[in-house]
C-alpha positions as CSV (number, residue, x, y, z in Angstrom):
1,M,-15.6,25.0,54.1
2,R,-14.5,24.9,50.3
3,T,-13.8,28.2,48.5
4,D,-13.7,28.7,44.9
5,L,-11.9,32.1,44.5
6,Q,-11.4,34.1,41.4
7,H,-10.6,37.6,42.7
8,P,-8.8,39.1,45.6
9,I,-11.0,40.6,48.2
10,A,-10.8,41.5,51.8
11,E,-11.0,39.1,54.7
12,S,-13.3,40.1,57.5
13,R,-14.0,38.9,61.0
14,K,-17.6,38.3,59.9
15,F,-16.8,35.5,57.4
16,Q,-13.4,34.4,58.9
17,R,-12.4,32.9,55.6
18,P,-9.4,33.4,53.3
19,T,-10.3,34.8,49.9
20,L,-7.7,34.2,47.1
21,S,-6.9,35.0,43.5
22,R,-6.9,32.0,41.2
23,R,-3.5,33.1,39.8
24,A,-2.0,34.1,43.1
25,V,0.5,31.5,44.1
26,A,1.1,33.4,47.2
27,C,-2.1,32.0,48.2
28,L,-3.5,34.8,50.2
29,I,-4.0,38.6,49.8
30,T,-6.0,40.7,52.1
31,V,-6.8,44.4,51.6
32,T,-5.5,46.7,54.2
33,L,-6.4,50.5,54.5
34,V,-3.0,51.4,53.0
35,Q,-2.6,49.1,50.1
36,V,-3.1,45.5,48.9
37,V,-0.3,43.4,50.0
38,T,2.3,42.5,47.5
39,A,1.9,38.8,46.2
40,F,3.5,36.4,44.1
41,V,1.5,35.9,40.9
42,A,1.7,33.1,38.6
43,G,5.1,32.1,39.9
44,H,6.7,35.7,39.7
45,Q,8.6,37.3,42.4
46,P,7.6,40.9,43.1
47,D,9.9,43.9,42.4
48,E,12.4,43.8,45.1
49,A,13.2,47.4,44.3
50,A,9.7,48.6,45.1
51,P,9.0,50.1,48.5
52,Q,7.2,47.4,50.7
53,V,4.1,48.2,52.7
54,G,1.7,46.0,54.7
55,I,3.2,42.4,55.3
56,S,5.4,40.2,53.2
57,L,6.0,36.4,53.4
58,S,9.1,34.5,52.4
59,P,9.3,32.0,50.7
60,A,5.9,32.5,48.8
61,V,6.2,29.4,47.0
62,V,7.7,26.1,48.3
63,M,8.2,23.1,45.7
64,L,8.7,19.8,47.4
65,T,9.4,16.4,45.8
66,G,9.1,13.0,47.7
67,Q,7.3,9.9,48.3
68,P,3.9,9.2,50.1
69,G,4.3,8.8,53.9
70,Q,7.2,11.4,53.9
71,A,7.3,14.3,56.2
72,H,8.4,17.7,55.1
73,R,9.2,20.7,57.3
74,Q,9.5,24.2,56.1
75,T,10.2,27.6,57.8
76,L,8.2,30.5,57.0
77,R,9.1,34.1,57.9
78,L,6.6,36.9,57.8
79,T,7.7,40.6,57.9
80,N,5.6,43.3,59.5
81,H,6.2,46.5,57.5
82,T,3.3,48.5,59.2
83,S,3.6,50.8,62.3
84,R,1.5,48.5,64.6
85,E,1.8,45.2,66.2
86,L,0.0,42.2,64.3
87,A,-1.1,38.9,65.6
88,F,-1.6,35.8,63.4
89,T,-2.9,32.4,63.8
90,L,-1.6,29.8,61.4
91,V,-3.8,27.6,59.3
92,A,-3.5,25.3,56.3
93,Q,-5.9,24.6,53.3
94,D,-5.6,22.0,50.5
95,V,-5.2,23.5,47.1
96,V,-6.8,21.5,44.3
97,A,-8.7,22.0,41.2
98,E,-12.2,21.2,40.0
99,G,-13.8,22.0,36.6
100,G,-10.7,23.5,35.6
101,S,-10.5,26.2,38.5
102,R,-8.4,26.3,41.5
103,L,-10.1,25.7,44.8
104,F,-8.9,26.1,48.4
105,V,-10.5,23.6,50.7
106,D,-10.4,23.6,54.5
107,A,-7.9,21.0,56.2
108,G,-9.8,17.6,56.8
109,L,-12.7,17.9,54.3
110,R,-11.2,15.7,51.9
111,S,-10.3,12.1,53.0
112,D,-6.9,12.5,51.5
113,S,-6.1,15.9,52.8
114,I,-2.6,16.9,53.2
115,A,-3.5,20.1,55.2
116,A,-5.1,18.0,57.8
117,T,-1.5,16.7,58.7
118,A,0.0,20.3,59.1
119,V,1.5,21.1,62.4
120,F,2.6,24.7,63.0
121,S,5.1,25.8,65.6
122,P,4.1,28.2,67.0
123,A,0.5,28.0,66.1
124,E,0.0,31.6,67.0
125,I,2.4,34.6,66.6
126,T,2.5,38.3,67.3
127,I,4.9,40.4,65.3
128,P,6.0,43.9,66.4
129,P,6.1,46.9,63.9
130,G,9.2,46.3,61.5
131,G,9.7,42.9,63.0
132,V,10.0,39.5,61.5
133,G,8.2,36.5,62.8
134,A,9.1,32.7,61.9
135,A,7.0,29.7,62.2
136,E,7.6,26.1,61.1
137,V,5.1,23.9,59.2
138,T,5.4,20.1,59.1
139,L,3.4,18.2,56.5
140,T,3.1,14.6,56.1
141,V,1.8,13.1,52.7
142,P,-0.8,10.5,53.0
143,T,-0.5,7.3,50.9
144,G,-2.7,7.7,47.9
145,T,-3.5,11.2,48.1
146,A,-4.4,13.2,44.9
147,V,-3.7,16.5,46.6
148,R,-0.5,18.3,45.3
149,G,-0.8,21.6,47.2
150,V,-1.3,23.2,50.4
151,A,-1.9,26.9,51.3
152,A,0.1,27.6,54.7
153,I,-1.7,30.8,55.7
154,F,-0.8,33.6,58.5
155,R,-4.4,34.6,59.2
156,G,-4.7,37.9,60.7
157,L,-6.3,38.5,64.2
158,T,-5.6,42.2,64.5
159,I,-8.2,44.5,63.1
160,V,-6.4,47.1,60.8
161,G,-9.5,49.1,59.6
162,S,-12.8,48.8,58.3
163,R,-15.0,49.0,55.1
164,N,-18.5,49.5,55.0
165,G,-18.8,48.7,58.7
166,V,-16.9,45.3,58.4
167,A,-13.6,44.9,60.3
168,M,-10.5,44.2,58.1
169,T,-7.5,42.1,59.0
170,A,-4.3,41.4,57.0
171,S,-3.5,37.8,56.0
172,L,-0.8,36.2,53.7
173,G,0.1,32.6,52.9
174,S,2.5,30.4,51.0
175,L,1.8,27.8,48.4
176,I,3.5,24.5,49.0
177,T,3.3,22.2,46.3
178,V,4.3,18.4,46.3
179,T,5.4,16.3,43.3
180,L,5.2,12.5,44.0
181,S,5.6,11.2,40.4
182,G,6.8,11.7,37.0
183,D,3.2,12.2,35.6
184,V,3.6,15.9,34.1
185,R,1.6,16.7,31.1
186,I,-0.2,19.6,29.6
187,E,-2.8,19.9,26.8
188,A,-3.4,23.1,24.9
189,S,-6.3,24.4,22.8
190,R,-6.0,25.7,19.3
191,P,-4.6,29.3,19.6
192,E,-7.2,32.3,19.4
193,V,-6.2,35.5,17.6
194,S,-7.3,39.0,18.6
195,E,-6.6,41.1,15.5
196,Q,-4.6,44.2,15.2
197,T,-6.8,47.4,15.1
198,D,-6.2,51.1,15.4
199,T,-6.2,51.0,19.0
200,T,-5.0,47.5,19.9
201,N,-2.1,45.2,18.8
202,L,-2.1,41.7,17.7
203,S,-2.6,39.3,20.5
204,V,-2.5,35.4,20.6
205,S,-4.0,33.1,23.4
206,E,-4.7,29.5,24.2
207,W,-6.3,27.7,26.9
208,V,-3.6,25.2,28.7
209,T,-4.8,22.4,31.0
210,N,-2.6,20.3,33.4
211,A,-3.4,16.9,32.4
212,G,-1.1,15.1,34.6
213,A,-1.0,14.3,38.4
214,E,1.6,16.8,39.4
215,P,2.0,20.6,39.6
216,V,3.6,22.2,36.6
217,M,5.1,25.6,35.8
218,V,4.6,26.6,32.3
219,S,6.5,29.3,30.5
220,G,7.6,30.1,26.8
221,A,7.2,32.5,24.0
222,M,5.5,33.4,20.8
223,A,7.5,34.0,17.6
224,L,5.9,35.6,14.7
225,L,6.9,34.9,11.1
226,N,6.1,36.8,8.0
227,G,4.6,35.2,4.8
228,A,8.2,34.3,3.6
229,G,8.9,32.3,6.9
230,V,11.3,35.0,8.2
231,L,11.3,35.7,11.9
232,V,9.7,39.2,12.6
233,G,9.8,39.2,16.4
234,K,9.7,37.1,19.4
235,V,7.7,37.8,22.9
236,P,7.8,36.1,26.1
237,V,4.7,34.3,27.6
238,E,3.9,35.0,31.2
239,P,4.8,32.0,33.3
240,Q,1.9,30.5,35.3
241,R,1.6,27.6,37.5
242,L,-1.0,25.0,37.2
243,M,-2.2,22.4,39.8
244,P,-3.4,19.1,38.4
245,G,-6.8,19.6,36.5
246,E,-6.3,23.4,36.5
247,R,-7.1,25.2,33.2
248,L,-5.7,28.7,32.5
249,T,-5.4,31.0,29.4
250,F,-1.9,31.9,28.2
251,R,-2.0,35.3,26.2
252,T,0.7,37.4,24.8
253,D,0.4,40.8,23.0
254,Y,2.6,41.8,20.1
255,P,4.1,45.1,21.0
256,T,5.1,46.2,17.5
257,L,2.6,47.8,14.9
258,L,2.6,45.2,12.1
259,S,2.6,45.9,8.4
260,P,-0.4,44.5,6.4
261,G,0.2,40.9,5.3
262,R,0.1,37.3,6.3
263,Y,1.9,36.0,9.2
264,R,2.4,32.9,11.3
265,A,2.3,32.8,15.0
266,V,4.1,30.0,16.7
267,L,3.5,29.4,20.4
268,S,6.2,27.2,22.3
269,L,5.3,26.4,25.9
270,E,8.0,25.1,28.1
271,Y,7.4,22.6,31.0
272,D,9.4,20.0,32.8
273,K,12.2,20.2,30.2
274,K,9.4,19.5,27.5
275,V,8.2,21.9,24.7
276,L,4.5,21.9,23.4
277,T,4.2,24.0,20.1
278,S,1.1,25.2,18.2
279,A,0.8,27.7,15.3
280,V,-1.9,29.7,13.9
281,D,-2.0,31.8,10.6
282,V,-2.6,35.5,11.0
283,M,-3.8,38.0,8.4
284,V,-3.1,41.6,9.2
285,Q,-5.4,44.1,7.5
286,A,-4.4,47.7,6.5
287,L,-5.4,50.1,9.5
288,S,-8.3,52.4,8.7
289,G,-8.5,55.9,10.1
290,A,-5.7,58.1,11.6
291,Q,-2.3,56.5,12.2
292,R,-1.3,55.8,15.6
293,V,1.1,58.4,17.1
294,A,2.3,56.5,20.1
295,D,5.5,54.4,19.6
296,R,4.6,50.8,20.2
297,T,7.8,49.2,18.8
298,A,9.6,48.4,22.2
299,G,9.9,45.0,23.5
300,A,10.1,42.9,20.3
301,R,13.3,41.8,18.9
302,P,13.9,39.6,15.8
């Protein structure tokens, strides 16, 4: 079974398949009756100061390097923050991209599957309330594989509630990426501008494609220059991880209300010790209607 997933939704016993967010690098989020489980998104770590509910998994992302034929072993630890005993079975899926979108493919459906080599110890685990369960996964990278990611999933067996008559379980997984070469490349489209209005701030976005053979983590910043070339402010770009062939949009909103005039937005994306820079001219018109009252100047620094 191959799953093309765009939004986190609940896993049920009826379908018995994981459903994942494209931007979720923790690989699997399942709705419980209490709250959606905290997950790593686009390479970010969740706020450690925030109270934890449901289940949590560490590490959420594992980045491996090596050669075809090598075996890799990783220990995964899942914490049960609930008041009930939870049982899980451990499964693996290949993480690939087709048509620019991330796909999660059942082990063995591809001839070059890495997930098919996964060996979990133990293969099933039961974790008491407040307890931590550990499992080891061993992966062997096949020669000639184009796969660069595996989702190692603790798939819930314990029914924790129901929605519309469908039984609900809690599942969570880690994303394991494998880098086998130095072919790390990205391509970016021309930046697109969403103009400043009475109710919205200026935003700039561009589509980025992983054109290489290896996973890549992309971060960066947008610098805004005025008509004289003087730096007005700088805003970070949210980091995101792209699998080979994956295409995502990188967007940043400028938090300050800008005066009318001509500006130049310069987007600099950093990856693998390289920088990809693009720029676009921006014309900010005088605002019509009432002046905005809210203070929207926090966050930008020249």
